[in-house]
C-alpha positions in Angstrom: -48.1 -34.8 -160.6 -51.3 -36.4 -158.9 -48.9 -39.4 -157.8 -46.3 -37.0 -156.5 -48.8 -35.0 -154.6 -50.5 -38.1 -153.1 -46.8 -39.3 -152.1 -46.0 -36.1 -150.4 -49.3 -36.2 -148.5 -48.7 -39.9 -147.3 -45.3 -38.9 -146.2 -46.6 -36.0 -144.1 -49.1 -38.0 -142.6 -46.7 -40.6 -141.5 -44.5 -38.0 -140.1 -47.3 -37.0 -137.9 -48.3 -40.4 -136.9 -44.5 -41.1 -135.8 -44.7 -37.9 -133.8 -47.8 -38.7 -132.1 -46.2 -42.3 -131.4 -43.0 -40.8 -130.2 -44.9 -38.7 -127.6 -46.4 -41.9 -126.2 -48.6 -41.7 -123.2 -47.1 -38.5 -121.9 -49.2 -36.6 -124.1 -52.2 -38.8 -124.1 -55.7 -38.1 -122.3 -56.2 -40.5 -119.5 -60.1 -41.6 -118.7 -60.8 -42.4 -114.9 -64.3 -43.8 -114.0 -65.4 -43.1 -110.5 -67.9 -45.1 -109.1 -69.3 -43.8 -105.7 -71.8 -46.0 -103.9 -73.9 -43.1 -102.6 -74.2 -39.1 -102.1 -73.2 -38.0 -98.5 -70.7 -35.9 -96.8 -67.9 -38.4 -96.4 -67.9 -40.1 -99.8 -68.5 -36.5 -101.6 -65.5 -35.3 -99.8 -63.2 -38.3 -100.8 -64.3 -38.0 -104.5 -63.5 -34.1 -104.5 -60.0 -34.9 -102.8 -59.3 -37.3 -105.2 -60.3 -35.3 -108.4 -58.4 -32.2 -107.0 -55.3 -34.4 -106.5 -55.2 -36.0 -110.1 -56.1 -32.7 -111.6 -53.4 -31.0 -109.9 -51.0 -33.8 -111.1 -52.1 -34.1 -114.8 -54.2 -30.9 -115.4 -56.3 -31.3 -118.7 -54.7 -34.8 -119.3 -57.2 -36.5 -117.3 -61.2 -36.7 -117.7 -63.3 -38.2 -115.2 -66.4 -40.2 -115.8 -68.2 -39.9 -112.5 -71.0 -42.1 -111.6 -73.3 -42.5 -108.6 -74.9 -45.9 -107.6 -77.8 -44.2 -105.4 -76.9 -46.5 -102.5 -77.7 -49.6 -104.4 -74.9 -52.0 -104.6 -76.5 -53.7 -107.4 -75.8 -50.6 -109.3 -72.2 -50.6 -108.9 -71.8 -53.6 -111.4 -73.5 -51.9 -114.3 -71.5 -48.8 -113.7 -68.2 -50.7 -113.4 -69.1 -52.6 -116.7 -69.7 -49.3 -118.5 -66.4 -48.1 -117.5 -64.8 -51.3 -118.9 -66.6 -50.6 -122.2 -65.4 -47.3 -122.2 -61.7 -48.6 -121.9 -61.0 -46.4 -119.0 -57.4 -46.3 -117.8 -58.1 -46.4 -113.9 -61.2 -46.9 -111.9 -61.8 -45.2 -108.4 -64.1 -47.4 -106.3 -65.6 -45.0 -103.5 -67.0 -47.5 -100.9 -67.0 -51.2 -100.1 -69.5 -52.2 -102.9 -68.0 -50.3 -105.8 -64.8 -52.1 -104.8 -66.1 -55.5 -104.8 -67.7 -54.9 -108.2 -64.6 -53.7 -109.6 -62.3 -56.4 -108.2 -64.8 -59.0 -109.5 -65.2 -57.3 -113.0 -61.4 -56.9 -113.8 -57.9 -58.1 -113.1 -56.3 -56.0 -115.7 -57.5 -52.3 -115.1 -56.1 -50.4 -112.0 -58.6 -50.4 -109.4 -58.1 -47.8 -106.4 -60.5 -48.0 -103.5 -61.1 -45.0 -101.0 -63.6 -45.0 -98.0 -62.6 -48.6 -97.4 -62.3 -49.6 -93.9 -60.6 -53.1 -94.0 -59.6 -54.3 -97.4 -59.2 -58.0 -96.0 -62.7 -58.3 -95.2 -64.0 -56.5 -98.3 -62.2 -58.4 -100.7 -62.1 -61.7 -98.5 -58.2 -62.0 -98.3 -56.8 -64.4 -95.8 -53.2 -63.4 -96.1 -53.8 -59.4 -96.3 -50.3 -58.0 -95.1 -51.2 -54.3 -96.1 -50.7 -54.8 -100.2 -53.6 -56.4 -101.8 -51.3 -56.9 -104.8 -52.5 -57.3 -108.6 -54.5 -54.7 -109.9 -56.0 -53.3 -106.5 -54.8 -50.6 -103.9 -56.2 -47.8 -102.2 -56.7 -46.0 -98.9 -58.7 -46.9 -95.7 -60.8 -44.6 -93.7 -60.2 -46.8 -90.6 -59.7 -44.7 -87.3 -58.4 -46.3 -84.3 -61.2 -48.5 -83.1 -59.4 -48.7 -79.7 -59.5 -44.9 -79.3 -62.9 -44.8 -80.4 -64.0 -47.2 -77.6 -62.0 -45.0 -75.0 -64.1 -42.2 -76.2 -67.2 -44.0 -74.8 -65.3 -44.3 -71.5 -64.6 -40.7 -71.5 -68.2 -39.4 -72.4 -70.3 -42.0 -70.4 -68.3 -43.6 -67.5 -71.2 -44.6 -65.7 -73.2 -46.4 -68.7 -73.7 -50.1 -68.4 -75.1 -51.2 -72.0 -73.8 -49.8 -75.5 -75.8 -50.7 -78.5 -73.9 -51.4 -81.6 -75.8 -50.3 -84.6 -74.9 -51.1 -87.9 -76.0 -52.2 -91.6 -75.7 -56.2 -91.8 -74.9 -55.9 -95.5 -71.8 -53.8 -95.2 -68.9 -56.2 -94.4 -66.5 -53.2 -93.2 -69.4 -52.4 -90.8 -69.4 -56.0 -89.5 -65.7 -55.7 -88.8 -65.9 -52.6 -87.2 -68.7 -53.8 -84.8 -67.0 -57.0 -84.0 -63.7 -55.1 -83.0 -65.4 -52.4 -81.1 -67.5 -55.0 -78.9 -64.2 -56.6 -77.9 -62.7 -53.2 -76.9 -66.1 -52.0 -75.1 -66.2 -55.4 -73.2 -62.6 -55.0 -72.0 -63.7 -51.6 -70.5 -66.6 -53.2 -68.8 -69.4 -52.5 -70.9 -72.3 -54.8 -72.1 -72.5 -54.9 -75.6 -75.8 -55.6 -77.8 -75.6 -55.8 -81.7 -78.6 -54.3 -83.5 -78.3 -54.8 -87.4 -80.5 -53.4 -89.9 -80.7 -55.4 -93.5 -81.5 -52.2 -95.6 -82.9 -48.5 -95.5 -86.8 -50.2 -94.8 -85.8 -51.1 -91.2 -83.5 -48.4 -89.9 -85.8 -46.8 -87.8 -87.5 -49.8 -86.3 -84.0 -51.3 -85.5 -82.7 -47.9 -84.0 -85.6 -47.9 -81.9 -84.8 -51.3 -80.5 -81.2 -50.2 -80.0 -82.7 -47.2 -77.8 -84.9 -49.3 -75.8 -82.1 -51.4 -74.7 -79.0 -49.4 -74.8 -77.6 -46.5 -72.4 -75.3 -45.4 -75.5 -75.3 -46.1 -79.1 -72.2 -46.7 -81.4 -72.2 -46.5 -84.9 -69.4 -47.3 -87.3 -68.5 -45.9 -90.5 -71.6 -47.2 -92.2 -72.8 -46.1 -95.6 -76.5 -46.9 -95.0 -76.3 -45.2 -91.6 -74.9 -42.0 -93.0 -77.4 -42.1 -95.9 -80.2 -42.2 -93.3 -78.6 -40.1 -90.4 -81.9 -38.0 -90.2 -84.0 -41.1 -89.6 -81.7 -42.3 -87.0 -81.6 -38.8 -85.3 -85.2 -38.6 -85.3 -85.3 -41.4 -83.3 -82.6 -41.3 -80.7 -82.9 -37.5 -80.2 -86.5 -37.9 -78.5 -85.3 -41.2 -76.8 -82.3 -38.9 -75.6 -79.9 -41.9 -76.1 -76.5 -40.3 -77.4 -74.6 -41.6 -80.5 -70.7 -42.1 -80.6 -70.2 -42.2 -84.5 -67.6 -43.6 -86.4 -67.2 -40.4 -88.8 -68.1 -36.8 -88.9 -70.9 -36.6 -91.6 -72.8 -39.2 -89.4 -72.0 -37.5 -86.0 -73.3 -34.1 -87.5 -76.5 -35.9 -88.2 -77.1 -37.7 -85.2 -74.2 -38.2 -82.9 -72.8 -36.3 -80.2 -68.9 -37.0 -80.8 -66.6 -38.9 -83.0 -62.9 -39.7 -83.7 -62.9 -38.3 -87.3 -60.6 -38.5 -90.2 -60.5 -36.0 -93.2 -62.4 -37.7 -96.1 -61.1 -35.1 -98.6 -57.5 -35.6 -97.5 -57.9 -39.5 -97.8 -59.3 -38.9 -101.3 -56.4 -36.5 -102.1 -54.0 -39.3 -101.0 -55.8 -41.6 -103.3 -55.6 -39.2 -106.3 -51.8 -38.9 -105.6 -51.8 -42.6 -105.8 -53.4 -42.6 -109.3 -51.3 -40.1 -111.0 -48.2 -42.3 -110.0 -49.9 -45.4 -111.6 -51.0 -43.6 -114.7 -47.8 -41.8 -115.1 -45.9 -45.2 -114.7 -44.1 -43.9 -111.8 -45.4 -46.7 -109.6 -46.8 -50.3 -110.2 -50.1 -50.5 -108.2 -49.4 -54.2 -107.3 -46.5 -53.0 -105.2 -48.6 -50.2 -103.7 -49.6 -50.7 -99.9 -53.2 -49.4 -98.8 -52.5 -46.0 -97.2 -54.3 -44.7 -94.0 -55.5 -41.3 -92.8 -52.5 -39.4 -91.5 -54.5 -38.0 -88.3 -57.5 -38.0 -86.5 -59.5 -35.5 -84.7 -61.8 -35.7 -81.8 -65.0 -33.6 -82.3 -68.2 -33.1 -81.0 -71.4 -31.7 -82.2 -72.4 -28.7 -80.2 -76.2 -28.8 -81.4 -76.7 -32.5 -80.6 -74.8 -31.9 -77.3 -76.8 -29.0 -76.4 -80.0 -30.8 -77.2 -79.3 -33.6 -74.8 -77.5 -31.4 -72.1 -74.0 -33.0 -72.5 -70.8 -31.1 -72.0 -68.0 -32.5 -73.8 -64.8 -33.6 -72.3 -61.4 -31.5 -72.5 -59.5 -32.2 -75.9 -62.6 -32.1 -78.3 -63.2 -29.6 -81.0 -66.5 -28.3 -82.0 -67.8 -29.4 -85.5 -68.5 -26.5 -88.0 
């Protein structure tokens, strides 16, 4: 009798196992690790958009492990290694340093980047044609730099010198500044580069830029975005206007920007993640996607403080 009960119980367990196996990945819970470099408006919006899109697609089948590196690139490697130990199904790298850490740590787990300006410079790719290949893809926050340079001409046609302010340790910032310098020089401006190395010299380098520039341009730069108030405390008293690479930075210290929606960018990344996790698409074949539209915005508060009237075609920021 005992043997018969044991056999029946074993048979029942085997049936349950077979049902679970037949369900396959469609009934499984996916774990997604999110490594965000720092907490500021643009990156926060991208992460929210990503989570919303993936939750909309997969519902309760997806679980998020969200970690913030507190602006320290060194923390990204520890976070990524934790994700790999956890055996996550996919990694979202929000900003360049998380992407670089993830790409160095694994060639197997799918990695999607977002808030990345230029994948070629971020990953040191010589033959990038739009698709990274391997286990990496994602979205780019690159707004048309030629149009950003044209904004300087719209706002300040009489200016002579444009200071390009950026963090030297961010490869994407260097890429933007190099392109912008060429575009601005074609428009007749003299350009001077002002690079801060970390958070400790933001104020002093910004002051040097104010002393030597009629206008300052700041690209999409995470260190600058984290210290927009510090920059504002220098540029506003000096009455040197800033054209910014993205909306959060502009709100903090700038007068105008040609901005994308970081929420929409993150949402598009989440849609890519859903296709990867469900097996609909292979990440190795997915090209990097770009923001579908850009908007000319101005900061009413900062413009009023500097006595500036925006040209036609600019929308006020919230």
